[in-house]
C-alpha positions as CSV (number, residue, x, y, z in Angstrom):
1,M,-0.8,-4.9,14.7
2,S,-1.3,-2.3,12.1
3,D,-1.3,1.5,11.8
4,D,-4.4,3.2,10.4
5,I,-3.6,5.7,7.7
6,S,-6.4,8.0,6.5
7,I,-6.4,8.6,2.8
8,G,-9.1,11.4,2.9
9,G,-11.4,9.7,0.3
10,E,-13.1,6.5,-0.8
11,S,-9.9,4.9,-2.7
12,I,-6.4,5.3,-3.6
13,R,-4.1,3.4,-5.9
14,L,-1.4,1.0,-4.3
15,G,1.7,2.8,-5.6
16,Q,0.4,6.1,-4.2
17,F,-0.6,4.6,-0.9
18,L,2.9,3.3,-0.4
19,K,4.3,6.9,-0.6
20,F,1.5,8.5,1.1
21,A,1.9,6.0,4.0
22,G,5.6,6.6,4.2
23,L,6.5,3.0,3.4
24,L,8.5,4.0,0.4
25,D,10.2,7.3,-0.6
26,S,9.5,7.5,-4.4
27,G,7.1,6.2,-7.0
28,G,10.0,4.4,-8.6
29,D,10.7,2.5,-5.5
30,A,7.1,1.7,-5.0
31,K,6.8,0.4,-8.7
32,E,9.9,-1.7,-8.1
33,A,8.8,-3.2,-4.7
34,I,5.4,-4.0,-6.3
35,I,6.6,-5.6,-9.5
36,D,9.2,-7.5,-7.4
37,G,6.4,-9.1,-5.2
38,Y,7.6,-7.4,-1.9
39,V,4.1,-5.8,-1.2
40,R,1.3,-7.6,0.1
41,V,-2.3,-6.6,0.1
42,N,-4.6,-8.4,2.5
43,G,-2.0,-11.0,3.0
44,E,-1.4,-11.7,-0.7
45,V,1.1,-10.5,-3.2
46,D,-0.3,-8.0,-5.3
47,R,1.9,-6.9,-8.4
48,R,-0.7,-4.3,-9.7
49,R,0.5,-0.8,-8.9
50,G,-2.8,0.6,-10.0
51,R,-4.8,-1.7,-7.7
52,Q,-7.6,0.5,-6.0
53,L,-7.2,0.2,-2.3
54,V,-10.4,0.8,-0.2
55,D,-11.3,1.1,3.6
56,G,-10.0,-1.8,5.7
57,D,-7.4,-3.2,3.2
58,L,-4.1,-4.2,4.8
59,V,-0.9,-3.3,3.1
60,T,2.4,-4.8,4.2
61,Y,5.9,-3.9,3.1
62,D,9.1,-4.6,4.8
63,G,7.7,-6.0,8.0
64,R,5.2,-3.1,8.4
65,T,1.5,-3.3,8.0
66,V,-0.7,-0.5,7.7
67,R,-4.6,-0.3,7.2
68,V,-6.3,2.0,4.7
69,R,-8.9,4.3,6.4
70,P,-11.1,7.0,4.5
């Protein structure tokens, strides 16, 4: 099960989304978690902090999954 997080637009970068969704507190924490391979997008590890997320993408960190919504 996942929570839906409305981003208020068409897309958002992965690093920004982790902070926006409350999964991580800071950009530095988000950068480290992504680079270290702790973040999954649609079930796969993604190490690109600038990856553009769109409606329906599932982001998982630390056992919590959230779905991107516009």
